[in-house]
N, C-alpha and C positions, 0 to 999 in steps of 0.2 A: 504494500499500500504506500509506503514511504516512497518507493522509486516512482510510482504513479504521480504521487504529489510532486516529486522533483521534476518529472518529465513535463507535468502540466504547468509548473511554475517557469520552467526554461522556454517552454513554447510562448507562454504569456509575456516573457520579457522581450519578445521580439515586437509586440504591440505597441510599445512606446508611449506616446500621449493618448492612445485610443484604448490603453487598458483600462482605465474607469469605465468606458463604455461596456466592456464585458461584464464587470460587476454590476453595473446598472441593469444590463440585460437579465443577468442571473436573479436579482432582486425581483424584477418585474415578472419574471417566469414564475417565480415562487408565489407571487401575489396572484397571478393568473391562475394558478392551479388551486390555490386556496378559494378563490372566488368560484372556480368551477365545482367545488364541493358542496356550495350553498344549495344549488338546485336539487341535488339528491336528498339534502336534509329536508327541503320543502316538500319533496314527494312524500317522505315519511310523515311530516306534520299534517299533510292532506289525507293520507290513508289514515292516520289516527284518529282525525276529526271524523272522518265518514265512518269508521267503525264505532265511535263514541256515539254519533248522531243516528245510527241505525235503529229502526228502519226509516225515522224522519230525517232523511238526508237534507231537506231544505233547511234545517236548523243549523247545519255547518257552514256558519256565514264567513269563515276565514279562508275559505278555499281560493276565492279570486285574489285575496291579498298575498297569499302564498305563490299564486301563479305569476303575479307581477314581480314579485321579489326574485323568483326564480329567473323570470326573463331578464330582470336587470341585471343580476349577478352573471348569467349566462353571457350576455351581450358585452358587459363590462369586462369579463374575463378573456373574452375574444379580443377585444380591443387592446387591452393590456398585454396580451400574449404576442400580438401583431408588433406592439411597440418594443417588446423585448427583443423579438427576432429582427427588428431594424438595428437595434444597437448591438446585439451579437454578431449580425452580419457585417455591419460597417467596421467592426473591430476585427472580425475574421479575415476580411478582404485585405485590410491594412496590414495584419500579421503576416499573411501569405506574401504578400507584395515585399514587406520587409525581409523575410526569409529568403526570398528570390534576389533582393538586391544586396543583402549582406553576403550571401553566397557568392554572387558575382564579383563583388568588391574583393572577397577573400581569393577567389580564383585568379584574378588580376594580380595578387600578390605572389601567387605561386609560380615556380619555374615553368617555362614552356614545355619542358621534357615531362612534366606531370600528366600532359593531356596525350602523351604517346602511350602511356599504359592504362589510361582511363578514358575509353571511347566516349564520343560525344553522347550517344544514345544512353549509356550508362549513367552519365553525369546528369542528362536532362531528366531521366526518370528519378534519379535519386533526389535532385534539388527541386525541379518543377512538380514532379509527381507527388513527392512526400509534401511539399507545400500545400498542394491540393487537398491532401488527406487532413492537414491541421485544419484547412477551412471547415470541413465537415464537423470537426470535434468543436471547434469555437461557435461556429454558426448555429449548430443544431443540438448536437450532442450533450454539451455542458447545460445548456437551458433545459433540455429534457431531463438530465440527471438531477438538477436542483429542483425542477417543478414536480418531479415524480417522487424525490425524497420528501418535499413538503406534503404531497398527497399521502404519502404513506404514514407520515407523523400523524396527519388529521384522521386518517382511516384508523389508525390505531387507537387514538383517543376516543373516537366515535364507536368503534366496535366493542370496546370494552365499557362503554357508558350505560349501555341499556341491557345487554345480557352478555356476560363474559363468555358463557357456554357457547352460544352462537358465534361470537367473535373469535374464540378459539378455533372453531371448525372451520370457519373460512381462512384463518391464518395458516392452516396446515399446507394449503396450496402454495402459499408464498414460501413457506420454508423449503418446502421441496423443490420449487423453482429456484430459488437463490442458490440452493446447493448444486443444483446442476449446472446453473451459470459458473458458479464458482469451479466446478469440474472442468468445464470446457475451456476456461481462461486462466488458469494458474497453474504454477509448477511447470512440469515438463511440457504441458500443452502450449503455455506461452512461448516455450522455446521452438516448438514446432511452427507457430505463427511467424516468428522471425526467419526461420529457415523457408518458409513459403514465400515471404517477402524478397529474401535473398534470391531464390530462383526465379521470381518475377523480374528482378533487376538484371539478371543475367540473361533472361529471355529477351528484355528489351534491347540490351547491348548486341546480342547474337542477331536480332531482327534488323537493327540498323545496318549491321555489317552485310546481312543477306541482302538488303534491298540495293546497298551500294554495289554489290557484286552481279546484279542482275544482267548488265551489259556483257559480262563475261560467259554468263551461262548461255546467252542468245547466240554469241559468237562461236562458242566451242560446243554448243548443243549437250551441256551438261544437265543432268537431272538434278532436282532438288535435294537428292540425298548426297550429291558431292559436298553440299554445305553440311558437313558432320555437325559442327559446333552448333549451328542453328537447331538442327533436327534434335540433338542431344539436350539442348537446353529447353526446348518444347517439352521432351519426353520427361526431364527432370521436374518442369514445373508441373506436369500432369501428375506425376507420381507424389509430389508433395501436396498438391490440392487434394487429390483423392485421399491421401493418408490423414490430412487434417479433417476432412468433411466426413468420411466414412468411418475412420478409425477412433477419432476424437469425438466428433459432433454427433454421429447418427445417434447413440442410445440416449445420452443425456438430453439432447434437443427433443427427441421423441417424448421422453418423460416430461419435459418441461412443458410443452405444447398440450399434452393430455391433461396434466393436472390444472393448468391455468384456464384452458378452455372449459374444462368441466368442474370448475371450482364449486359450483352449485351442488354438485352430488355430494360434497362432504357435508353440507348442510341439511340435507333432505333427510338422512337417516337419524341425525340428532334431534330434529325437530319431530319426527314420528315417535321418538323414544319419550321426549319431554311433554308432548301434548297432553296425553292422559292426567298427568299430574296438574298441569295447568287448568284443566277442565275442572278436576275435582276441588281445586283451590278457589274456582270461581273468578279467575283472572284470565280467562281464555281470550277476551277481546284485545286485552293489552299484549298477550303472547303473540296473537296474529299479526298486531302492529308491529312487533319487534321482528318477527319473521318477515315481514314485507320489506323492512328495512334493511335487513342482512342479504335478502334475495336480490335486492337491487343493488347492494354494494358489492356482492359477489361477482356481478356482471362486469364491473369495471376492473377486478383484479387482474384479469388477462390482458387487457389494454395497458394497465399501467406497468406490468411486468414485461411486456413485449417493449415498451418504451426503455425500460432498464436494460434489456438484453441488446438493443440495438445501439443504445447509448454506451454501453460497456464496450461493445466490440469496436465502436468509434474510438473509446479511450486506448484500447489495446492497439489499434491500427495507428493511431497518433504516436503512441510510445514507440512503435516499431519504425514509423517515419522519422521520428527524431533521431534514431540511432543512424538511419540512412542520410540524413541531413547533417549529422555529426562527421560522416566520413568525408564529406565535401568541406565543412568547417575546420576539419582538422588535418586538411591537406597541408603538407609541410609548406612553410612561407619561405621565399628566397630571401636570405638576410640581406639587409642593406647597411652598408657602412655609414656609422654617423658623422664621420669627418671625410667625406668623398674627395677624391684627388683628381685633377684636371688632366687627361692624358695629353702628352706632348708629341705630335706626329701621328702617323697612321700604321706604324709598324705593327707587327703581331709575333709574340714569341712564345713557344712551348717550352717549359723548363721543367723536365723530369716529371711529366704529368703521368698520373695513373688515376684510373677511374673504372668504378665496378658498377654496374647496374644492380638496383635492389633485387633480392631474390637469386642473384647469380654468383657462383663461386668463383668463376675465372673472370678476371678483370678484361674490361673491353679495351683498354688501353693501359700499357705497362712501360713506364720510364720513357716516355716519348719526348723528344726534344728537337726542335726546329725553329728557323728564324724565317719570317717574310718581312723584308725591308720594306719601308714606305715606298709605294708605287710598283712593287714586285707582283708578278702572278706565280704563284705557287701552286702546283697541282698535287692533289692527293690521290693515288691510284694504289692498286692491289688486289688480291683475291677477295671475293665476297666474305663479308664478315671480319675483315682485317681490321676495321675501326675507323674508316674514312668518314663517314657520316658522324660518328661520335665525336670525333675531333673537331669538326665544324661545328657541331652543336655546343661545344664548350665555349667557344668564342662569344657569342651574344648570351652565354650564361643559361641556356636550356637546362644545363646541369652545372653542378659545381664539381671541381676536381676532389679526388680523395687525398690525393698527394701531389706537390708540385704546383706550378703556377702557369695561368695563361695570362699574358700581359698584351695590352693594347695601348700603344703609344708610350710604352715604358712603364705602365700602371697596371698592377694586377686587377683584373676585371672585377673581382670582389670589392675593390676600393673605388670603383668608378660609380657614380649614381646611375641607377638604371636608365633613366630618360636620356643621360647623356650617351650612355652606351649604345642605346637602340638608335639614337640620332646618327651615330657614327658608322652603323652597320646596315646593309641591305641584305637580304637573302631571299633567294629563289630556289625552293626545293621541287623536286619532281612531283611530290604530292600535294603541292598548293593548290588551294581551290579558290574560286571567285565567290563573292558574296551575291545573294539574290537581290541586287540593286542595279541601278543603271551603270553602264560603262564609265560615264562620267564619275560617278560617286565611287566605283570600284578603284580607279586610277588615283583619285584624289584622296583616298584613305591614306596615302603616304604621308600627304602634306594638305590637310583640310584647307588651308587658307590659300592655296593655289589658284590662280587666275584660269579661266577658260582658255586663254592663249597658251598658258604654260601646260595645261593638260593637253591640248592639241599638238603642241611641239613635242611633248613626250611620246604620244602615241605615234607620231610621224617618225620619230627616231627608232621607234620598238616596231617599224615596218607593219603598223595596224591599219594603213588607209584601206586596203582593201576590205578589211573586216567593218569599219565604219560604214564604207558605202553600201554594203549589201544589207546591213541591219534596217529595219523598217523606220525606226526613229532615231537613227544614226547614233550620236553619243549618248542621247538620252533613253536607249533602248535598254529595258530591264532584263538582265540575264535570267533564263528559266521560266519567263512569262509568255504566254500564248505561243508555246512551241518555239521559242528563239533560244537556241542552245548553240554553243561553240565546241568545235573539235578540242582534243587535248593539245594541239600545237598552237591553236588560234588562243586558247586560254593562257597558255604560256607566254605569248607575245603581250597580252594584256597585263600579265603579272610583271613582265619586264618593263613595260611603260610606267607602272606604278613604281618600280625601283629606279627607273631614270629620273622620274619626277623627284623622288626623295633626294636623289643626288647626295648619297652617304659617300664618305671617302673610302670605306672598306666594303667590299661585296664579296659574299659567300655564295657560291654556286654548287648545288647538288646535282649533277647530271641533269642539266636544264634542258637538253635535247632528248631525253629518255624515250618519251612517247610521240615524238613528231614524225610525221612522214618526211619524205626527202625535201618536197617543196617548203613545208613549214621549217624545217631545219635549216635550210639555206637563209630564210628569213630570220630565223632565231640567232643564227651566227652574226648576221648583220646587225641585230639590235644588241646583242652582246657586246660587239666592238664599241657601239655608243656608249653602252653602260660602263664598261670596264675601263675606257680610255682614261689614263692618269690615275687611276684607282689601284688600292692595294686589293689583290684578289686571291681569294682561296678557292680552288676549283677542284670539285670532285668529279671523275670520269672514269667511264669504263671504256669509252671508245678512245684509245690511245692516240688517235689522228688529232684529236682535240686539244693535246697537251704537248705536242711537238714543239711549239714555240714558248712554252712556259719558261720563266727565268729558272725556276727550280722544280724539281720533281721529288716528292717524298713517296717512297714505296712502303706502305704498311702491310704487315702479315701478322696475324694472331696477336694484332693490338701493339706491335712493336715497330720501329724504324728498321726496315731490312736493308734500305740503303737509299742513298739521295744524290741528286746531281742534275745535270742538263739532260736533255734527252740523247744527245750525241754521247756523252761521257757514260751513260748508263748503259746504252746500247753495245758500247765496245767493251764495257766491264765484263760482259757474259755472265751476269747474275740472274735474279728473279726478273727484273724488268726486261731484259734482253729475251728471255724465255716468253715473257707475255707479249713482246712486240713481234716476235716471230710467229706466235700462235694467232695474233690479230691480223698480221698480213696474210697467213695462210686462209683464215676465215674470210677476210674480205676478197680474196680471189677465187673463192669457192663459187662455182657454177653448176647448173644442171646441163648435162649433156646428153644428147640422144645416143642410145647404144647401138652401135653399128651391128647390122644382121651379119 
């Protein structure tokens, strides 16, 4: 129970200045439920007067008054409950909004590498989906819990005022129902709910990746079962859902519904047992009146207990939602230097750098050292998995090194203000994506204050004139709207225009031509010449023809520097690079020939 209170207090902490609205809504909900009890009491008073006046019912003069009182309290209760929901909804919407905002603010402080290991679908489901679940708790569940608790207190008082024996019989269903609810939502069963929510998150993550991979399915005619992770995520979610509903909820929920819907059945045997004694004592009329009162109240037991059940499930879901929100809020923040230094120049230096990804035993980089002087182009090549992308990612602090230093302008990147570091570096990766906004805003994202003329100049230098001409609204065309899509090579040229507009003195390129067709590749190379002119360039390449003119080539293998030098010196050295160059030339000259008969 303490954990639930703690979770609820933490969720309410996101409400800010709207928190008092939640308390106001809860108070009004309790008042509305209390007002809703009055009509039932009026029904009993009407029955009492009618029984007392029988057979001369015309002498029961207070019936109309009770009717108007019941109508007034019923109407007032509805209006007060409406006001309560208005308060709780306003607070709930602001709380959910604040959760999303704080989550996004926190994510902006994390390292960019965090998003490599946490897919967008998973993060969205954890943050946005969990925030939506807190809306249900604050907007409805809490008000229902407080209102129903108020109703139960009033019921307990009223049920034991007139005849404690009949009141006790009516409370049997309450005790059984609460016991069943506790059985479903406590102990190991609560842990099963958490596992169920985790399976749901994993399914959302796998689903997002599956949708993104649909083009591959179409091209290579793969079946849905080739996406094993997605299918396994669905199967795992199905097993968890079935285990919770069938293994945990089936029996207690059946018992719960039976006793609450049939609460009246506990009252009837007792009445039949007590009726003879009431007749002998001469107070049968009063006995019948009491029976009518408890018969009416037993009918609302199922309604009130149903509210408790749904409200309690909402509380449990909100508790698990908070844990999912915490996984986002607890994401490691990229530490910032309190007294940042200003880099001098645009050179890059790796000094005995070692880095290991979380969960891996083998380091991705081990004792890596090299220097890229200001204005130099340095290429990182080597076998797949050698650490090229990892090394490039350490420059803009996607990750921080475990050992050693990465320096920009002679200053450790840890000691450079993040904004300053980002302003000095442009990076174009092979997996970059455009936003679903206009071409203009996509390019201007690099420098929001840029003029239209500057954007058009960047697009021209990135060889994007043909793209703009064919689009229906030119530079104002929204990507992804009304069937407007660009090829991979065209998207890469738009991204290069963004980098050209930024005009940062350091450029990091990760196989920028990887997914381009020959025509786009030629245009991309022309754009790259514009982008990299006079800049310090770190270039990751698998096509060795693109690094022939690099000032320096660093060959990485198994996270270590295997060799370094110019193209000619490495080719003549006969080492790893020479072997790669020979294989590259063999592959480039390979062609299909018709077999002679």
